[in-house]
matplotlib code that plots the C-alpha trace (Angstrom):
import matplotlib.pyplot as plt

x = [-17.9, -19.9, -21.8, -22.4, -23.8, -25.9, -27.4, -28.2, -29.9, -32.0, -33.0, -34.1, -36.1, -37.5, -37.5, -39.5, -39.7, -42.4, -42.8, -41.7, -45.0, -48.5, -51.8, -53.7, -57.1, -58.0, -61.4, -62.3, -65.1, -62.4, -60.3, -61.7, -60.6, -57.2, -56.6, -57.6, -55.1, -52.4, -53.2, -53.0, -49.7, -48.3, -49.5, -47.9, -44.6, -44.5, -45.4, -42.3, -40.1, -39.4, -37.2, -34.5, -34.7, -34.1, -31.6, -29.3, -29.8, -28.6, -25.6, -24.8, -25.0, -22.8, -20.1, -20.1, -21.9, -24.6, -27.5, -29.9, -33.4, -35.3, -39.1, -41.9, -42.3, -45.3, -45.6, -48.6, -49.4, -52.3, -54.1, -56.3, -59.0, -60.9, -64.4, -67.3, -70.1, -73.7, -76.9, -78.3, -75.1, -73.2, -75.9, -75.7, -71.9, -71.9, -74.5, -72.2, -69.3, -67.5, -66.4, -68.6, -65.8, -64.7, -61.5, -61.4, -58.2, -57.7, -54.9, -53.6, -50.8, -48.2, -45.8, -42.3, -38.8, -35.4, -32.1, -29.3, -25.7, -23.9, -21.1, -23.6, -25.2, -23.8, -25.4, -24.6, -21.2, -22.3, -25.5, -25.8, -28.6, -30.3, -33.2, -31.0, -28.7, -29.2, -30.0, -28.8, -27.8, -28.3, -26.3, -26.2, -25.4, -28.3, -28.6, -30.1, -33.1, -34.0, -34.1, -36.2, -38.8, -39.2, -40.4, -44.1, -44.3, -45.9, -43.5, -40.6, -39.4, -39.1, -36.9, -34.4, -34.3, -33.5, -30.7, -29.3, -29.0, -27.8, -25.8, -22.7, -22.3, -19.8, -16.4, -16.8, -15.4, -11.7, -11.1, -9.1, -6.8, -7.4, -7.7, -10.5, -12.3, -12.2, -13.4, -16.4, -17.2, -17.6, -20.5, -22.2, -21.8, -20.1, -19.4, -17.0, -19.9, -22.6, -24.3, -25.5, -25.3, -28.8, -28.8, -31.7, -31.6, -33.8, -33.4, -33.6, -33.6, -34.5, -38.2, -37.2, -35.0, -37.6, -40.3, -37.9, -37.3, -41.0, -41.6, -39.1, -39.6, -43.4, -45.6, -48.2, -46.5, -47.2, -44.4, -43.8, -42.2, -40.7, -37.1, -34.9, -37.2, -35.9, -38.3, -38.0, -37.8, -37.1, -34.8, -33.8, -30.8, -29.5, -26.4, -26.0, -29.6, -32.5, -35.2, -37.7, -38.2, -41.0, -41.7, -41.6, -45.0, -44.6, -46.4, -44.7, -42.1, -40.3, -37.5, -38.1, -34.9, -34.3, -30.8, -29.9, -26.6, -25.1, -23.4, -24.3, -21.7, -23.3, -23.4, -22.0, -23.8, -22.0, -22.1, -19.5, -19.8, -18.8, -15.7, -14.4, -15.3, -13.4, -10.3, -8.1, -8.9, -8.4, -5.0, -4.0, -5.3, -3.4, -0.1, -0.6, -1.4, 1.8, 3.9, 2.0, 2.9, 6.5, 6.8, 5.5, 8.0, 10.9, 9.6, 8.9, 11.6, 14.7, 17.9, 21.4, 25.1, 27.3, 31.1, 31.8, 35.3, 33.7, 31.8, 32.7, 33.2, 30.3, 27.8, 25.1, 23.4, 19.9, 17.2, 14.5, 13.0, 15.5, 18.5, 21.9, 24.8, 28.2, 30.8, 34.5, 35.9, 38.0, 36.0, 35.7, 32.3, 32.6, 33.6, 30.5, 28.3, 29.8, 29.7, 25.9, 24.3, 20.6, 19.1, 15.7, 13.7, 11.1, 7.4, 6.1, 2.9, 0.6, 0.8, -0.1, -3.1, -4.4, -3.9, -5.9, -8.7, -8.9, -9.0]
y = [-124.8, -122.3, -125.2, -126.8, -123.6, -123.0, -126.5, -126.1, -122.7, -123.9, -127.1, -125.1, -122.6, -124.8, -128.3, -130.8, -128.0, -126.2, -122.5, -121.3, -119.6, -120.4, -118.5, -118.5, -116.9, -114.6, -116.4, -119.9, -118.9, -117.1, -120.2, -120.7, -117.2, -117.6, -120.9, -119.1, -116.3, -118.9, -120.6, -117.3, -116.4, -119.8, -119.6, -116.2, -117.3, -120.4, -118.2, -116.0, -119.1, -118.4, -121.4, -120.5, -116.8, -117.2, -120.0, -117.6, -115.0, -117.6, -118.3, -114.6, -114.2, -117.3, -116.2, -112.4, -112.1, -109.8, -110.6, -108.2, -108.7, -106.0, -105.8, -106.5, -105.5, -106.4, -108.1, -109.1, -112.8, -114.8, -117.9, -120.1, -122.4, -125.1, -126.1, -127.9, -125.9, -126.1, -125.3, -125.8, -124.9, -127.6, -130.2, -129.2, -129.4, -132.8, -134.0, -132.8, -134.8, -131.7, -131.4, -129.0, -127.1, -123.5, -121.7, -118.7, -116.6, -114.1, -111.4, -110.5, -108.6, -111.0, -109.6, -110.8, -110.2, -110.3, -111.3, -108.8, -110.2, -108.6, -107.2, -105.3, -103.3, -99.9, -98.4, -95.0, -95.5, -93.4, -95.3, -98.0, -99.9, -100.0, -97.7, -94.8, -92.5, -90.9, -94.2, -97.4, -98.5, -101.9, -102.2, -105.0, -105.5, -106.2, -107.2, -104.5, -106.8, -106.4, -102.6, -102.9, -105.0, -102.0, -99.7, -98.9, -99.9, -97.5, -94.7, -95.5, -93.0, -94.6, -91.8, -92.2, -96.0, -95.4, -93.0, -95.5, -98.2, -96.1, -93.1, -92.7, -90.2, -87.3, -88.5, -92.1, -91.3, -91.4, -87.9, -87.8, -90.4, -94.1, -94.3, -91.6, -93.4, -96.7, -95.1, -93.6, -96.8, -98.5, -96.2, -95.7, -98.7, -102.0, -102.2, -105.2, -107.7, -105.3, -105.2, -102.0, -100.9, -101.1, -99.2, -99.0, -96.3, -96.3, -93.2, -89.4, -87.0, -83.4, -82.9, -80.2, -82.6, -85.3, -82.9, -81.7, -85.2, -85.9, -82.6, -83.3, -87.1, -87.5, -85.0, -83.4, -84.3, -81.8, -79.5, -78.5, -75.4, -77.1, -76.6, -78.1, -80.5, -84.1, -86.9, -90.7, -91.9, -94.8, -93.9, -96.4, -95.6, -97.4, -96.5, -93.4, -92.1, -91.9, -94.0, -94.0, -91.8, -91.7, -90.9, -93.9, -95.5, -97.8, -97.3, -94.9, -94.2, -97.4, -98.4, -101.7, -103.3, -106.0, -106.8, -109.9, -110.6, -113.8, -112.2, -108.6, -106.1, -103.1, -99.8, -101.5, -102.0, -105.2, -108.4, -111.1, -114.3, -117.9, -117.6, -114.6, -116.0, -119.1, -117.4, -117.5, -121.2, -122.1, -120.4, -122.5, -125.7, -125.0, -124.3, -127.4, -129.6, -128.5, -129.3, -132.6, -133.7, -132.5, -134.5, -137.6, -137.1, -136.9, -140.0, -142.2, -141.1, -141.8, -139.8, -141.3, -140.6, -141.6, -142.1, -141.2, -142.7, -146.2, -145.8, -145.6, -142.1, -142.6, -143.3, -140.5, -141.5, -141.1, -143.1, -145.1, -148.6, -151.3, -149.0, -150.6, -148.8, -149.1, -149.7, -149.9, -153.4, -154.9, -153.4, -155.4, -156.3, -153.6, -151.0, -151.8, -151.4, -148.0, -146.7, -146.1, -145.4, -144.9, -142.6, -142.9, -139.7, -139.6, -139.3, -136.1, -135.7, -136.9, -133.4, -131.7, -134.0, -132.6, -129.0, -129.8, -131.4, -128.5, -125.9]
z = [112.2, 110.1, 108.5, 111.9, 113.3, 110.2, 110.5, 114.2, 113.7, 110.8, 112.7, 115.7, 113.6, 110.9, 112.3, 110.1, 107.5, 109.6, 110.4, 113.8, 114.8, 115.9, 116.4, 119.6, 119.8, 122.7, 122.9, 122.0, 119.6, 117.5, 116.9, 113.4, 112.5, 114.1, 112.2, 109.0, 109.6, 110.2, 107.0, 105.1, 106.7, 105.9, 102.3, 101.8, 103.3, 101.1, 98.1, 98.7, 99.2, 102.8, 103.4, 100.8, 101.7, 105.4, 104.8, 102.9, 105.7, 108.2, 106.0, 106.2, 110.0, 110.5, 108.0, 108.4, 111.7, 110.1, 107.7, 106.0, 104.8, 102.9, 102.8, 102.8, 99.2, 97.1, 93.8, 91.8, 91.5, 90.2, 91.4, 89.3, 90.7, 88.8, 89.9, 88.4, 86.8, 87.9, 86.2, 82.7, 80.9, 82.8, 81.9, 78.2, 78.1, 79.7, 77.2, 74.4, 75.9, 77.2, 80.8, 82.8, 84.5, 84.8, 85.7, 87.9, 87.9, 90.7, 90.8, 94.2, 95.9, 97.4, 100.1, 100.0, 101.5, 99.7, 101.2, 100.5, 100.6, 103.5, 101.4, 99.2, 102.0, 103.0, 106.2, 107.6, 109.3, 112.3, 113.0, 115.6, 113.8, 110.5, 111.4, 112.7, 110.8, 107.3, 105.6, 104.1, 100.6, 98.9, 95.7, 93.2, 89.5, 87.2, 83.5, 81.2, 80.6, 84.3, 83.9, 80.8, 82.8, 85.1, 82.3, 82.6, 86.3, 88.8, 89.9, 87.5, 85.0, 81.6, 80.4, 83.3, 82.6, 78.9, 79.9, 82.4, 79.7, 76.8, 78.2, 80.2, 83.1, 82.6, 83.8, 82.6, 79.1, 78.2, 79.7, 83.0, 84.5, 84.3, 88.0, 88.1, 85.3, 87.0, 90.3, 88.5, 86.7, 90.1, 90.9, 87.5, 85.2, 85.2, 81.5, 81.5, 81.7, 80.4, 83.9, 85.4, 89.1, 90.6, 93.9, 96.4, 99.1, 102.2, 104.3, 104.6, 101.6, 101.2, 100.4, 97.9, 95.9, 96.0, 94.7, 92.0, 90.7, 90.6, 88.8, 86.0, 85.7, 86.3, 84.6, 86.8, 90.1, 92.8, 94.2, 97.7, 99.2, 102.3, 101.2, 103.8, 105.4, 105.5, 104.8, 104.8, 101.2, 99.0, 96.1, 93.3, 91.0, 87.9, 86.1, 88.1, 87.3, 89.7, 88.1, 91.0, 94.1, 96.6, 100.2, 102.5, 102.3, 105.3, 108.6, 111.0, 108.2, 109.2, 106.8, 105.1, 106.3, 108.9, 110.4, 112.3, 114.0, 115.2, 118.2, 118.9, 120.1, 122.0, 120.0, 116.9, 113.6, 112.7, 114.6, 115.1, 113.1, 113.7, 111.6, 113.4, 116.8, 116.1, 114.6, 117.7, 118.4, 114.7, 114.8, 117.8, 116.1, 113.0, 114.8, 117.1, 114.1, 112.3, 115.4, 115.8, 112.2, 112.7, 116.0, 114.3, 111.4, 113.9, 115.8, 112.7, 110.3, 112.3, 112.1, 111.7, 112.1, 109.1, 108.9, 105.3, 105.4, 105.6, 102.3, 98.6, 97.2, 94.8, 97.7, 97.7, 101.0, 99.5, 101.3, 99.5, 99.7, 98.7, 99.2, 99.0, 100.7, 99.0, 101.8, 101.2, 101.0, 103.8, 106.7, 109.9, 111.4, 114.1, 111.6, 109.5, 112.6, 113.5, 109.9, 110.2, 113.6, 113.9, 116.6, 118.2, 118.8, 121.6, 120.4, 122.1, 120.0, 122.7, 124.3, 121.0, 120.7, 124.0, 122.8, 119.6, 121.5, 124.0, 121.2]

ax = plt.figure().add_subplot(projection="3d")
ax.plot(x, y, z, "-o")
ax.set_aspect("equal")
plt.show()
């Protein structure tokens, strides 16, 4: 059922592997510009592998009822074009047997979205949607090599990244109970496989704390006296340490998170998925199918009455193909007929077939 729903949704959205949008100019003389804008949007979506990203999101809403997409984020990409050279240099190159071509490499910012597994997203439990409440966490386990790749990037603290990869947080040592240590390990470091908790937070923080982190982690960062003011921020933690923190750079302070539900329930954060929706019917089907098999077994595997006094003491009455029953010698024909009497059981499975079809 989940796979069937997923296939129908994907087919309705992305039939023939095409994007579900079109551009329509407000005036006919702007059609060329509208078509160009559509080509740019299509190219950007293809660059971020939109099909696979949204496909996993559809899987989430069908299974769990709720899917999360985070973004748009921006990453730097390059595009190389090859074209024929013109002018004197091109003529000289061709005369020397060399191709008169040149490559042009362009660096550009590419927007993209990321799908977050539903079980890895932790919104404010009191909020009714992802944009309300204190904020929303997105946690995942990353290899140390991923953290190393963040060093030197804009806004990240190299010192905090080094601490996240090399140090433990107080309380994760052998001190204290095993239960306490295991609980803290869930938050700070997943040492069993060498992976580190990489947590992204989108929501409200105190301006004072944000400025303090900038002051201690990024030299020369300005400080602010607004102590208890709450601001929308994006905070990234690794191994229990904050490695990046900044005020929300998005327009209107909008959080970069998108939530989609299969079946929305009013005033609830989480939706209802195909699996949960079909749970009552599936239980009926399972019970009816068991009774259907049981009814067929009674009807096809006949029961019998046995008079043990008519058989040898060594007879075990086990049934199998080619079975020979050992009756006592000297029995009459009628006694032999009455020694083993078979009973027919009525086949009532037709009614269960109707229940299964209805469910």
